[in-house]
LUMVEX-700115 format. One record per residue (C-alpha): residue number from 1; residue in three letters; x, y, z. Coordinates in nm, 3 decimals. Each point is the difference from the previous one (the first is absolute). Layout:
<atoms>
+------+--------+---------+---------+---------+
| guse | vextor |      c1 |      c2 |      c3 |
+------+--------+---------+---------+---------+
|  NUM |    ALA |       X |       Y |       Z |
...
+------+--------+---------+---------+---------+
</atoms>
This chain:
<atoms>
+------+--------+---------+---------+---------+
| guse | vextor |      c1 |      c2 |      c3 |
+------+--------+---------+---------+---------+
|    1 |    MET |   0.002 |  -0.007 |   0.021 |
|    2 |    ASP |   0.117 |   0.348 |  -0.111 |
|    3 |    LEU |   0.128 |   0.150 |   0.334 |
|    4 |    LYS |  -0.010 |   0.370 |  -0.148 |
|    5 |    PRO |  -0.345 |   0.115 |   0.050 |
|    6 |    PHE |   0.012 |  -0.089 |   0.354 |
|    7 |    LEU |   0.344 |   0.159 |   0.082 |
|    8 |    ASP |  -0.138 |   0.296 |  -0.189 |
|    9 |    ILE |  -0.277 |   0.037 |   0.280 |
|   10 |    ALA |   0.220 |  -0.106 |   0.302 |
|   11 |    SER |   0.266 |   0.287 |  -0.074 |
|   12 |    SER |  -0.235 |   0.259 |  -0.117 |
|   13 |    ASP |  -0.013 |   0.152 |   0.387 |
|   14 |    HIS |   0.374 |  -0.049 |   0.039 |
|   15 |    LYS |   0.147 |   0.155 |  -0.329 |
|   16 |    HIS |   0.228 |  -0.325 |  -0.038 |
|   17 |    LEU |   0.005 |  -0.357 |   0.002 |
|   18 |    CYS |   0.139 |  -0.198 |   0.271 |
|   19 |    PRO |   0.087 |  -0.372 |   0.100 |
|   20 |    ARG |  -0.255 |   0.006 |   0.279 |
|   21 |    GLN |  -0.296 |   0.106 |  -0.236 |
|   22 |    ILE |   0.125 |  -0.281 |  -0.266 |
|   23 |    LEU |  -0.008 |  -0.240 |   0.276 |
|   24 |    GLY |  -0.364 |   0.112 |   0.083 |
|   25 |    VAL |  -0.127 |  -0.034 |  -0.372 |
|   26 |    ARG |   0.142 |  -0.342 |  -0.022 |
|   27 |    ILE |  -0.139 |  -0.114 |   0.332 |
|   28 |    GLY |  -0.334 |   0.187 |  -0.048 |
|   29 |    LEU |   0.000 |  -0.221 |  -0.351 |
|   30 |    LYS |   0.085 |  -0.310 |   0.175 |
|   31 |    GLY |  -0.275 |   0.049 |   0.270 |
|   32 |    MET |  -0.251 |   0.071 |  -0.224 |
|   33 |    ALA |   0.110 |  -0.333 |  -0.196 |
|   34 |    VAL |  -0.010 |  -0.227 |   0.235 |
|   35 |    LEU |  -0.357 |   0.089 |   0.121 |
|   36 |    GLY |  -0.140 |  -0.024 |  -0.367 |
|   37 |    PHE |  -0.035 |   0.353 |  -0.046 |
|   38 |    ASP |   0.054 |   0.177 |  -0.342 |
|   39 |    ALA |   0.262 |   0.275 |   0.026 |
|   40 |    SER |  -0.199 |   0.214 |  -0.249 |
|   41 |    SER |  -0.319 |  -0.003 |   0.253 |
|   42 |    THR |  -0.104 |   0.146 |   0.330 |
|   43 |    PRO |  -0.081 |  -0.280 |   0.204 |
|   44 |    LYS |  -0.284 |   0.060 |   0.273 |
|   45 |    HIS |   0.143 |  -0.310 |   0.199 |
|   46 |    LEU |   0.316 |   0.112 |   0.062 |
|   47 |    LEU |   0.173 |   0.160 |   0.333 |
|   48 |    VAL |   0.365 |   0.077 |   0.005 |
|   49 |    ILE |   0.197 |   0.002 |   0.315 |
|   50 |    SER |   0.356 |   0.160 |  -0.032 |
|   51 |    GLU |   0.267 |  -0.023 |   0.254 |
|   52 |    THR |   0.167 |   0.360 |  -0.083 |
|   53 |    ASP |  -0.099 |   0.321 |  -0.124 |
|   54 |    GLY |   0.173 |   0.207 |  -0.275 |
|   55 |    CYS |   0.143 |  -0.083 |  -0.355 |
|   56 |    PHE |  -0.100 |  -0.387 |   0.011 |
|   57 |    ILE |  -0.350 |   0.031 |   0.096 |
|   58 |    ASP |  -0.045 |   0.280 |  -0.294 |
|   59 |    GLY |   0.090 |  -0.287 |  -0.238 |
|   60 |    VAL |  -0.249 |  -0.232 |   0.150 |
|   61 |    ILE |  -0.254 |   0.245 |  -0.025 |
|   62 |    ALA |   0.070 |   0.055 |  -0.353 |
|   63 |    VAL |  -0.088 |  -0.342 |  -0.095 |
|   64 |    THR |  -0.272 |  -0.083 |   0.264 |
|   65 |    LYS |  -0.159 |   0.362 |   0.001 |
|   66 |    CYS |  -0.086 |  -0.089 |   0.365 |
|   67 |    THR |   0.047 |   0.295 |   0.222 |
|   68 |    VAL |  -0.052 |   0.126 |   0.387 |
|   69 |    GLY |  -0.295 |   0.225 |  -0.115 |
|   70 |    HIS |  -0.178 |  -0.318 |  -0.182 |
|   71 |    ARG |   0.071 |  -0.191 |   0.348 |
|   72 |    ASN |   0.141 |  -0.312 |  -0.197 |
|   73 |    LEU |   0.354 |   0.104 |   0.096 |
|   74 |    ARG |   0.158 |  -0.031 |   0.356 |
|   75 |    VAL |   0.348 |   0.093 |   0.094 |
|   76 |    GLU |   0.143 |  -0.219 |   0.281 |
|   77 |    ASP |   0.338 |   0.172 |   0.029 |
|   78 |    TYR |   0.231 |  -0.271 |   0.064 |
|   79 |    GLY |   0.262 |   0.189 |  -0.206 |
|   80 |    LYS |   0.038 |  -0.287 |  -0.218 |
|   81 |    ILE |  -0.065 |  -0.017 |  -0.410 |
|   82 |    ALA |  -0.303 |  -0.221 |   0.022 |
|   83 |    ALA |  -0.347 |  -0.043 |  -0.052 |
|   84 |    THR |  -0.285 |  -0.236 |   0.055 |
|   85 |    PHE |  -0.267 |  -0.041 |  -0.284 |
|   86 |    VAL |  -0.338 |  -0.104 |   0.136 |
|   87 |    ASN |  -0.296 |  -0.097 |  -0.177 |
|   88 |    THR |  -0.289 |   0.120 |   0.207 |
|   89 |    LYS |  -0.255 |  -0.247 |  -0.138 |
|   90 |    THR |   0.204 |  -0.307 |   0.038 |
|   91 |    ASN |   0.242 |   0.091 |   0.284 |
|   92 |    GLN |   0.288 |  -0.119 |  -0.187 |
|   93 |    SER |   0.341 |   0.201 |   0.048 |
|   94 |    PHE |   0.329 |   0.002 |  -0.094 |
|   95 |    ARG |   0.290 |   0.193 |   0.136 |
|   96 |    ILE |   0.245 |   0.119 |  -0.256 |
|   97 |    ALA |   0.363 |   0.132 |   0.091 |
|   98 |    PRO |   0.328 |   0.025 |  -0.186 |
|   99 |    ALA |   0.219 |  -0.312 |   0.005 |
|  100 |    VAL |   0.267 |   0.053 |   0.276 |
|  101 |    ASP |   0.296 |   0.007 |  -0.236 |
|  102 |    VAL |  -0.170 |   0.197 |  -0.276 |
|  103 |    ARG |   0.262 |   0.273 |   0.000 |
|  104 |    GLU |   0.253 |  -0.280 |  -0.052 |
|  105 |    GLN |  -0.191 |  -0.169 |  -0.264 |
|  106 |    ALA |  -0.068 |   0.331 |  -0.178 |
|  107 |    MET |   0.393 |   0.025 |  -0.093 |
|  108 |    ILE |  -0.049 |  -0.286 |  -0.234 |
|  109 |    TYR |  -0.263 |   0.179 |  -0.225 |
|  110 |    ALA |   0.218 |   0.302 |  -0.021 |
|  111 |    PRO |   0.343 |  -0.087 |  -0.020 |
|  112 |    GLU |   0.133 |   0.302 |  -0.172 |
|  113 |    GLU |  -0.125 |   0.248 |   0.256 |
|  114 |    LYS |   0.237 |   0.069 |   0.305 |
|  115 |    ARG |  -0.265 |   0.245 |   0.171 |
|  116 |    HIS |  -0.254 |  -0.226 |   0.269 |
|  117 |    TYR |  -0.254 |   0.243 |  -0.043 |
|  118 |    PHE |  -0.032 |  -0.043 |  -0.362 |
|  119 |    VAL |   0.084 |  -0.344 |   0.002 |
|  120 |    GLN |  -0.326 |  -0.050 |   0.183 |
|  121 |    MET |  -0.179 |   0.249 |  -0.214 |
|  122 |    GLN |   0.078 |  -0.206 |  -0.315 |
|  123 |    ALA |  -0.020 |  -0.348 |   0.179 |
|  124 |    TYR |  -0.312 |   0.049 |   0.176 |
|  125 |    GLN |  -0.212 |   0.053 |  -0.303 |
|  126 |    ILE |   0.153 |  -0.328 |  -0.185 |
|  127 |    MET |   0.045 |  -0.272 |   0.281 |
|  128 |    PRO |  -0.206 |  -0.300 |  -0.028 |
|  129 |    ASP |  -0.279 |   0.024 |   0.310 |
|  130 |    GLU |   0.136 |  -0.346 |   0.160 |
|  131 |    GLU |   0.348 |   0.199 |   0.028 |
|  132 |    LEU |  -0.139 |   0.338 |   0.078 |
|  133 |    MET |  -0.257 |  -0.088 |   0.264 |
|  134 |    ASN |  -0.112 |  -0.236 |   0.280 |
|  135 |    VAL |  -0.367 |  -0.096 |  -0.001 |
|  136 |    GLN |  -0.149 |  -0.137 |   0.306 |
|  137 |    GLU |  -0.403 |  -0.126 |   0.047 |
|  138 |    VAL |  -0.065 |   0.164 |   0.341 |
|  139 |    VAL |  -0.320 |  -0.004 |   0.238 |
|  140 |    LEU |  -0.092 |   0.362 |   0.155 |
|  141 |    ASN |  -0.019 |   0.005 |   0.346 |
|  142 |    LEU |  -0.309 |   0.238 |  -0.010 |
|  143 |    SER |  -0.271 |  -0.076 |  -0.187 |
|  144 |    VAL |  -0.091 |   0.204 |  -0.334 |
|  145 |    ASP |  -0.268 |   0.130 |   0.165 |
|  146 |    GLU |   0.193 |   0.133 |   0.290 |
|  147 |    LEU |   0.241 |   0.144 |  -0.238 |
|  148 |    ILE |  -0.213 |   0.185 |  -0.228 |
|  149 |    SER |  -0.295 |   0.039 |   0.253 |
|  150 |    HIS |  -0.311 |   0.213 |  -0.100 |
|  151 |    SER |   0.037 |   0.372 |  -0.084 |
|  152 |    GLY |  -0.272 |   0.244 |   0.118 |
|  153 |    LYS |  -0.011 |  -0.158 |   0.365 |
|  154 |    ARG |   0.053 |   0.245 |   0.253 |
|  155 |    VAL |   0.020 |   0.005 |   0.364 |
|  156 |    ARG |   0.132 |   0.240 |   0.258 |
|  157 |    CYS |   0.328 |  -0.082 |   0.248 |
|  158 |    GLU |  -0.084 |   0.022 |   0.357 |
|  159 |    GLY |   0.356 |   0.117 |   0.106 |
|  160 |    CYS |   0.072 |   0.290 |  -0.281 |
|  161 |    GLY |  -0.349 |   0.055 |  -0.111 |
|  162 |    GLU |   0.112 |  -0.028 |  -0.390 |
|  163 |    GLU |  -0.173 |  -0.176 |  -0.248 |
|  164 |    ILE |   0.092 |  -0.360 |  -0.108 |
|  165 |    MET |  -0.048 |  -0.119 |  -0.344 |
|  166 |    ASN |  -0.029 |  -0.313 |  -0.193 |
|  167 |    GLU |  -0.020 |  -0.256 |   0.286 |
|  168 |    ARG |   0.351 |   0.085 |   0.163 |
|  169 |    GLU |  -0.139 |   0.022 |   0.344 |
|  170 |    VAL |   0.135 |  -0.173 |   0.288 |
|  171 |    VAL |  -0.262 |  -0.141 |   0.279 |
|  172 |    ILE |   0.124 |  -0.016 |   0.345 |
|  173 |    GLU |  -0.229 |  -0.099 |   0.276 |
|  174 |    GLY |  -0.283 |   0.095 |  -0.220 |
|  175 |    LYS |   0.129 |   0.339 |  -0.057 |
|  176 |    VAL |   0.098 |   0.155 |  -0.350 |
|  177 |    TYR |   0.365 |   0.134 |  -0.067 |
|  178 |    CYS |   0.209 |   0.098 |  -0.286 |
|  179 |    LYS |   0.335 |  -0.186 |  -0.038 |
|  180 |    SER |   0.210 |   0.288 |   0.123 |
|  181 |    CYS |  -0.188 |   0.025 |   0.329 |
|  182 |    ALA |  -0.010 |  -0.396 |   0.048 |
|  183 |    GLU |   0.324 |  -0.087 |  -0.111 |
|  184 |    GLY |   0.178 |   0.299 |  -0.014 |
|  185 |    GLY |   0.070 |   0.175 |  -0.302 |
|  186 |    TYR |   0.282 |   0.131 |  -0.229 |
|  187 |    TYR |  -0.012 |   0.358 |   0.201 |
|  188 |    GLN |  -0.031 |   0.159 |   0.317 |
|  189 |    VAL |  -0.190 |   0.348 |   0.029 |
|  190 |    ALA |   0.263 |   0.263 |   0.100 |
|  191 |    LYS |  -0.038 |   0.204 |   0.318 |
|  192 |    THR |  -0.100 |   0.317 |  -0.195 |
|  193 |    ASN |  -0.316 |  -0.061 |  -0.196 |
|  194 |    PHE |  -0.064 |   0.265 |  -0.280 |
|  195 |    PRO |  -0.348 |   0.091 |  -0.032 |
|  196 |    PHE |  -0.040 |   0.031 |  -0.382 |
|  197 |    HIS |  -0.345 |   0.219 |   0.010 |
|  198 |    ASN |  -0.063 |   0.231 |  -0.270 |
|  199 |    HIS |  -0.132 |   0.339 |   0.162 |
|  200 |    SER |  -0.034 |   0.203 |  -0.290 |
+------+--------+---------+---------+---------+
</atoms>
């Protein structure tokens, strides 16, 4: 398959193409293929879980058309170039990551190039799937329903009072809390609270 249309999409926001975007496109194409989806379509039953953000996921998006806004893309940031592709109708799931020796193997496919970056740029576009990446069938620890949830559901946190959407609440002893109040979030409220009220 011609990678160029997908690579053009992946690189459009970056003004350049990089090895991680190429890996994203190749892994995206493989993920679609192992689930039996046509890369020219927009599958209704596809969920992608990426293990990093950045250039790699832009390559995956270029192929799958999955986005956070459409709620069919999740980012579980493990700092790994890897993604799991889920058929939400059948629950079949495949995790795909680059082969652990992919950088070393890449040198075989660009023997004249001495710069590692450009070795990867060339090789990742032409390496056979079986040398470029590992494909594992996996079982998700959460059900697809729990991962996707149902949009439009709203409840109020009994701790902070803020609204919680999409069934992301935590119930403790019959009381509803957001994850920040229940489990500790990624932030702490500073001592100085700024009242951003418009008095004009």
